[in-house]
C-alpha positions as CSV (number, residue, x, y, z in Angstrom):
1,M,-73.7,104.1,46.9
2,F,-73.0,106.6,44.3
3,P,-74.2,110.5,44.5
4,K,-77.8,111.1,42.4
5,K,-75.4,113.4,39.8
6,F,-74.1,110.1,38.2
7,E,-77.4,108.6,37.4
8,A,-77.2,109.0,34.3
9,I,-73.3,107.6,34.0
10,L,-74.5,104.6,35.6
11,F,-78.0,104.0,34.4
12,A,-76.0,104.1,30.7
13,F,-73.6,102.1,31.9
14,F,-75.9,99.4,33.4
15,M,-78.1,99.1,30.4
16,S,-75.3,99.0,28.1
17,F,-73.6,96.0,29.7
18,F,-76.5,93.9,30.1
19,M,-78.1,94.9,26.8
20,S,-74.7,94.2,25.0
21,F,-74.1,91.2,27.4
22,L,-77.2,89.6,26.3
23,M,-77.3,90.7,22.5
24,S,-74.2,89.8,21.5
25,F,-74.7,86.2,23.0
26,V,-77.8,85.8,20.9
27,V,-76.5,87.2,17.6
28,T,-73.5,85.2,18.2
29,F,-75.2,81.9,19.0
30,I,-77.8,82.8,15.9
31,N,-74.5,83.5,13.7
32,L,-72.3,80.4,14.4
33,G,-74.2,77.7,16.9
34,I,-72.4,76.3,19.6
35,V,-68.9,75.9,18.1
36,D,-65.6,75.1,19.8
37,N,-64.5,78.5,21.1
38,F,-68.3,80.3,21.1
39,V,-67.5,81.6,24.2
40,A,-64.0,83.4,23.6
41,I,-65.9,84.3,20.4
42,W,-68.7,85.5,22.6
43,L,-67.2,87.6,24.8
44,T,-65.2,89.3,22.1
45,A,-68.0,90.3,20.4
46,W,-69.5,91.8,23.7
47,I,-66.5,93.7,24.4
48,K,-66.7,95.5,21.2
49,A,-70.4,95.8,21.7
50,F,-70.2,97.7,25.0
51,V,-67.6,99.8,23.7
52,V,-70.1,101.3,21.4
53,A,-73.3,100.9,23.5
54,F,-72.2,102.9,26.2
55,P,-71.8,106.3,24.7
56,V,-74.7,105.8,22.4
57,I,-76.9,104.8,25.6
58,F,-75.5,107.6,27.3
59,V,-76.6,110.3,24.9
60,V,-79.9,108.5,23.7
61,A,-81.4,108.0,26.8
62,P,-82.3,111.6,27.3
63,N,-84.4,111.5,24.3
64,V,-85.8,108.1,24.5
65,R,-87.4,109.6,28.1
66,K,-88.2,112.7,26.4
67,I,-90.3,110.6,23.6
68,V,-92.1,108.6,26.3
69,A,-92.9,111.1,28.6
70,R,-94.7,112.7,25.6
71,L,-96.5,109.0,24.4
72,T,-97.8,108.4,28.1
73,R,-100.3,110.3,30.8
74,E,-101.1,110.4,34.2
75,D,-103.6,107.5,35.1
């Protein structure tokens, strides 16, 4: 287990990992369909997307949490 102080980094890592993985698959499929080298093209797109997504999520997530906190209330 990781110490609590790494929570923001771990959240950004896993959120960017899964979202970039799935979204790069969907966008690659929409744009190309299933072609002979689909997996190689998709994984190349995924790596590039992940490199961008990780720092973006790390920076944006705290602001998104604040926005959500303002838009929600306790029941």
